[in-house]
C-alpha positions in Angstrom: -61.2 -62.5 -1.2 -60.4 -61.5 -4.8 -60.8 -57.8 -4.3 -58.7 -57.8 -1.1 -56.0 -59.9 -2.7 -55.7 -57.6 -5.7 -55.6 -54.5 -3.4 -52.9 -56.0 -1.2 -50.9 -57.1 -4.3 -51.0 -53.6 -5.7 -50.0 -52.2 -2.4 -46.9 -54.4 -2.2 -45.8 -53.3 -5.7 -46.2 -49.7 -4.6 -44.1 -50.3 -1.4 -41.4 -51.9 -3.5 -40.8 -48.6 -5.1 -40.5 -46.8 -1.8 -37.9 -49.0 -0.1 -40.2 -49.4 2.9 -38.6 -50.9 6.0 -38.9 -54.7 6.5 -40.7 -54.4 9.9 -43.3 -52.0 8.6 -43.8 -54.2 5.5 -44.3 -57.4 7.6 -46.6 -55.8 10.1 -48.9 -54.3 7.5 -48.9 -57.4 5.3 -49.9 -59.7 8.2 -52.6 -57.2 9.4 -54.0 -57.1 5.8 -54.0 -60.9 5.6 -56.0 -61.1 8.8 -58.4 -58.4 7.5 -58.7 -60.4 4.3 -59.9 -63.5 6.1 -56.6 -65.5 6.4 -56.5 -67.1 9.9 -52.9 -66.0 10.6 -51.6 -66.2 14.1 -47.9 -65.6 13.4 -45.8 -64.4 10.4 -42.0 -64.2 10.2 -39.2 -63.5 7.8 -35.5 -64.2 7.9 -33.5 -62.2 5.3 -29.8 -62.1 4.5 -28.0 -58.8 4.6 -24.5 -57.6 3.7 -23.2 -56.2 6.9 -19.8 -56.4 8.7 -21.4 -57.7 11.9 -24.6 -59.5 11.0 -25.4 -62.1 8.4 -29.2 -61.9 8.5 -32.1 -60.2 10.3 -35.5 -61.4 11.2 -38.9 -59.8 11.8 -41.6 -61.8 13.7 -45.2 -60.7 13.8 -47.7 -62.2 16.3 -51.4 -61.4 16.4 -51.3 -60.9 20.1 -47.8 -59.6 20.8 -47.0 -57.5 17.7 -43.5 -57.2 16.2 -40.2 -58.6 17.4 -37.0 -57.8 15.5 -33.7 -59.8 15.7 -30.3 -60.0 14.0 -28.0 -63.0 13.5 -24.2 -62.9 13.7 -22.0 -64.9 11.3 -21.6 -67.7 13.7 -25.4 -68.2 14.1 -25.5 -70.6 11.3 -23.8 -73.2 13.5 -26.6 -72.8 16.1 -28.3 -76.1 16.7 -31.8 -74.7 16.6 -31.1 -73.2 13.1 -29.5 -76.5 11.9 -32.6 -78.4 12.8 -35.2 -75.9 11.6 -37.5 -75.8 8.6 -35.8 -72.6 7.5 -32.4 -74.3 7.2 -34.1 -77.1 5.3 -35.6 -74.9 2.6 -32.4 -72.8 2.3 -30.1 -75.7 1.7 -32.2 -78.4 -0.1 -34.3 -78.7 -3.2 -37.5 -78.2 -1.1 -38.7 -74.6 -2.0 -41.4 -74.9 0.7 -42.5 -76.9 3.7 -46.2 -77.3 4.6 -47.0 -78.9 7.8 -50.6 -79.4 8.9 -49.8 -79.5 12.6 -53.3 -80.6 13.7 -52.6 -83.8 11.8 -49.1 -84.1 13.3 -47.2 -83.4 10.1 -43.6 -82.3 10.6 -43.4 -82.7 14.3 -41.1 -85.7 14.2 -38.8 -84.0 11.6 -38.5 -80.5 13.1 -38.4 -79.9 16.9 -39.8 -76.3 16.5 -43.0 -77.7 14.8 -43.5 -80.0 17.7 -43.3 -77.0 20.0 -45.7 -75.0 17.8 -48.2 -77.9 17.9 -48.0 -78.0 21.7 -48.7 -74.3 21.8 -51.9 -74.8 19.9 -50.8 -73.9 16.3 -52.6 -75.9 13.7 -50.9 -75.2 10.4 -47.5 -74.0 9.2 -46.1 -72.9 5.8 -42.4 -72.1 5.1 -41.5 -70.7 1.7 -38.3 -69.1 0.3 -37.1 -67.1 -2.7 -33.7 -65.8 -3.8 -33.1 -62.2 -4.8 -30.9 -63.1 -7.8 -30.2 -65.9 -10.3 -29.2 -68.6 -10.1 -31.3 -69.1 -7.1 -29.1 -71.8 -5.6 -26.1 -69.5 -5.5 -28.2 -66.6 -4.1 -29.6 -68.7 -1.3 -26.1 -70.1 -0.5 -25.0 -66.5 0.0 -28.1 -65.6 2.0 -29.2 -63.3 -0.8 -32.9 -63.9 -0.4 -35.5 -64.4 2.2 -37.6 -67.1 4.0 -41.1 -66.5 5.2 -43.2 -68.6 7.6 -46.9 -68.3 8.2 -48.6 -70.1 11.1 -52.3 -70.5 12.0 -54.1 -71.5 15.2 -57.6 -71.9 13.5 -59.3 -75.3 13.6 -58.3 -77.0 10.4 -55.5 -74.5 9.7 -55.2 -72.8 6.3 -57.6 -73.7 3.5 -56.4 -74.3 -0.1 -57.6 -70.8 -0.9 -55.6 -69.3 2.0 -52.4 -71.1 0.8 -53.0 -69.9 -2.8 -53.4 -66.3 -1.5 -50.2 -66.4 0.5 -48.2 -67.8 -2.4 -49.5 -65.1 -4.7 -48.5 -62.4 -2.3 -45.2 -63.7 -1.3 -43.2 -62.9 -4.5 -44.5 -59.3 -4.4 -43.6 -59.1 -0.7 -40.1 -60.4 -1.5 -39.8 -57.8 -4.3 -40.5 -55.0 -1.8 -38.2 -56.6 0.7 -35.4 -56.9 -1.9 -35.6 -53.1 -2.6 -35.3 -52.4 1.1 -32.3 -54.8 1.5 -30.5 -53.4 -1.5 -30.8 -49.9 -0.2 -29.7 -50.8 3.3 -26.8 -52.8 1.7 -25.6 -49.6 -0.1 -25.9 -47.7 3.2 -24.0 -50.4 5.1 -21.2 -50.5 2.5 -20.9 -46.7 2.4 -20.8 -46.4 6.2 -18.4 -49.3 6.6 -15.9 -48.2 4.0 -16.3 -44.4 4.1 -17.7 -43.6 7.5 -21.3 -42.7 8.4 -21.2 -39.0 7.5 -19.1 -39.4 4.3 -21.2 -42.3 3.3 -24.4 -40.3 3.6 -22.9 -37.5 1.5 -21.9 -40.0 -1.3 -25.3 -41.6 -1.3 -26.9 -38.2 -1.5 -25.0 -37.5 -4.8 -21.6 -36.0 -3.7 -19.6 -38.2 -6.0 -17.6 -35.9 -8.2 -13.9 -35.3 -7.8 -13.4 -31.9 -6.2 -16.8 -31.9 -4.5 -15.5 -30.6 -1.2 -16.5 -28.3 1.6 -14.4 -26.5 4.2 -15.2 -27.6 7.7 -13.7 -27.0 11.1 -12.7 -30.1 13.1 -10.6 -31.6 15.7 -8.2 -34.0 13.9 -6.9 -37.3 15.1 -3.8 -39.0 13.7 -2.5 -42.2 15.4 0.2 -44.6 14.3 1.3 -48.0 15.5 4.9 -48.3 16.7 7.4 -50.6 15.1 5.0 -52.0 12.6 7.4 -52.0 9.6 10.0 -54.1 11.4 7.4 -56.4 12.9 5.8 -57.0 9.5 9.2 -58.1 8.1 9.4 -61.2 10.4 5.9 -61.9 11.6 3.5 -64.3 9.7 1.1 -62.2 7.6 -2.0 -63.7 9.2 -0.7 -63.0 12.7 0.3 -59.4 11.7 -3.1 -58.8 10.2 -4.7 -59.8 13.5 -2.3 -57.5 15.3 -3.3 -54.6 13.1 -7.0 -55.3 13.7 -6.5 -55.4 17.4 -4.7 -52.1 17.2 -7.5 -50.6 15.1 -10.2 -51.9 17.6 -8.5 -49.9 20.3 -7.9 -46.7 18.4 -10.5 -46.4 15.6 -13.0 -48.2 17.8 -12.5 -45.6 20.5 -13.0 -42.8 17.9 -16.3 -44.2 16.7 -17.6 -44.9 20.2 -17.0 -41.3 21.2 -18.7 -39.7 18.2 -15.8 -39.3 15.8 -15.5 -40.3 12.2 -12.7 -42.5 10.9 -11.8 -41.3 7.4 -8.8 -43.4 6.5 -6.6 -46.3 7.5 -3.2 -45.3 6.1 -1.3 -48.6 6.5 -1.2 -48.8 10.3 -2.2 -45.1 10.8 -5.7 -43.8 11.6 -7.0 -40.5 10.4 -10.2 -39.3 12.0 -12.1 -36.1 12.7 -14.5 -34.8 15.3 -16.4 -32.2 13.4 -17.2 -28.8 15.0 -20.8 -27.9 14.7 -23.0 -25.3 16.3 -22.6 -23.3 19.5 -20.1 -24.9 21.9 -19.1 -27.3 19.1 -15.4 -26.7 19.4 -15.3 -27.5 23.1 -17.5 -30.5 22.6 -15.3 -31.8 19.8 -12.2 -31.4 22.0 -13.9 -33.3 24.9 -14.9 -36.1 22.6 -11.4 -36.4 21.1 -9.7 -36.4 24.5 -12.2 -39.0 25.8 -11.5 -41.2 22.8 -7.7 -40.8 23.3 -7.9 -41.8 27.0 -10.2 -44.7 26.1 -7.8 -45.9 23.4 -5.0 -46.0 25.9 -7.1 -48.0 28.4 -8.2 -50.4 25.8 -4.7 -51.0 24.6 -3.4 -51.5 28.1 -6.1 -54.1 28.7 -5.4 -55.8 25.4 -1.7 -56.0 26.1 -2.3 -57.7 29.4 -4.0 -60.6 27.7 -2.3 -61.0 24.3 -2.8 -64.0 22.0 -0.2 -66.8 22.5 1.2 -66.3 18.9 1.7 -62.6 19.4 2.7 -61.8 23.0 4.6 -58.5 22.3 2.7 -55.4 23.5 1.2 -53.0 20.9 2.1 -49.4 21.2 1.0 -46.3 19.4 1.4 -42.5 19.2 -1.3 -40.0 18.7 -1.4 -36.4 17.5 -4.3 -34.1 18.1 -4.9 -30.8 16.3 -7.8 -28.5 15.4 -8.5 -26.2 12.4 -10.0 -25.9 9.0 -9.8 -28.8 6.5 -11.2 -29.5 3.1 -13.6 -32.4 3.4 -14.6 -34.3 0.3 -13.6 -36.3 -2.8 -10.0 -36.6 -4.0 -8.4 -39.0 -6.5 -9.1 -39.7 -10.1 -12.6 -39.7 -11.6 -12.8 -43.5 -11.7 -11.4 -44.0 -8.2 -12.2 -41.5 -5.5 -11.6 -41.3 -1.8 -13.6 -39.3 0.7 -11.1 -37.7 3.1 -9.8 -34.4 4.6 -6.8 -32.5 3.2 -5.1 -29.3 4.3 -2.5 -28.0 6.7 -4.4 -29.1 9.8 -4.5 -32.7 8.7 -0.8 -32.6 7.8 0.2 -31.0 11.1 -1.7 -33.6 13.2 0.5 -36.3 11.5 3.6 -34.2 12.4 2.4 -33.9 16.0 2.2 -37.7 16.0 5.8 -37.9 14.8 6.8 -35.8 17.9 5.5 -38.5 20.2 8.6 -40.6 19.3 11.2 -37.9 20.1 9.3 -36.6 23.2 8.6 -40.1 24.5 5.0 -39.3 25.1 2.0 -41.2 23.8 -0.3 -38.3 23.1 0.8 -34.9 21.8 -1.5 -32.0 21.0 -1.2 -28.5 19.5 -1.6 -25.3 21.5 -4.8 -24.7 19.5 -6.2 -28.0 20.5 -5.4 -27.7 24.2 -7.3 -24.4 24.3 -10.5 -26.3 23.5 -10.7 -28.5 26.5 -9.2 -28.6 30.0 -7.2 -31.7 30.7 -3.9 -32.8 32.3 -1.7 -31.1 29.7 2.1 -31.1 30.2 3.9 -28.3 28.4 6.7 -29.8 26.2 8.1 -26.6 24.8 8.1 -25.3 21.3 9.0 -27.6 18.4 9.3 -27.2 14.7 6.9 -29.3 12.7 8.0 -30.4 9.3 6.5 -28.1 6.7 5.7 -25.3 9.3 8.0 -22.3 9.4 7.7 -21.3 13.0 8.2 -23.5 16.1 4.9 -24.5 17.7 4.1 -25.0 21.4 3.1 -28.6 22.0 1.6 -30.4 25.0 1.4 -34.0 26.1 -1.7 -35.5 27.6 -0.8 -37.2 30.9 -3.0 -39.6 32.9 
């Protein structure tokens, strides 16, 4: 087993430099353990992650069924199965590992899942943990680490030599997993706070002030009505919830229809639908219109069932425009923002302002309405602040 163990150990070190995906790591490690003579029936990992929706992910490998992947939301830690599991025990106590020789009945009275494993024919079980930073107690409390479990169905379970081999490989496996988690954390943070495309650009090295490109895009600018007056009298926590419900309807619709949210400016949303390739302009227009209609439907549905502490309906205005914008980094060298600047972005905000005087929810420029056929209502020509000549504008009607 010595040669195999050294080869697998070296392989894990090499993989840690590559940032190999967790599922691929787990699959190949389990396969190599079986090839090396370890009677492994099942291997699994649970690993924390920094993500706005999910607290942790899991990868399970089974000798007969292959890989199964899963994610756990932030409320999963209150799940009864988790609270009564060996994984919870090693995460929250001074027990860094749990070994249960199931063929002897160990652990089955303490953990319901081990009783289930024994009934399914498993004979041995090992659960071990590690943190990804120090002190380990703090890391584990923040789910900054991983737990691995290894299960056998062989008569007599794992030998002492098998357990020693698993424990030797586990820190190296955790090192490779940590590299993957740190890289995905950077991607999650960049995508969450910058947007997917802007986040990719930053991670690919576009981090200097003035690093911009000119792109053509349909531009979305929406603003919540009456927010300043509402914020003056409403409890901050309730107002924050109101803002988030508004963003779910507007920014959520943009993202669900292929757009990119660039900025939250107070209670305003600045977003783009980039124009790329043949037919890209018409496609961007269709996506923006679909998002606009969806935002209205979502808001109407939300207003029908408001929370008890905030029964007043939420209203918003939206301006749609199209044209060239500068897309890139602005700010000071120590604090940059990835956004769009230029006349097109400014005019989309001015169009949104017109929704108030025209008493229409969605107003678009003549250039935008030329992109896509819809129920456009001509509203005459209006002077936009900062634009010398009056501009024809249109309202989107149901």
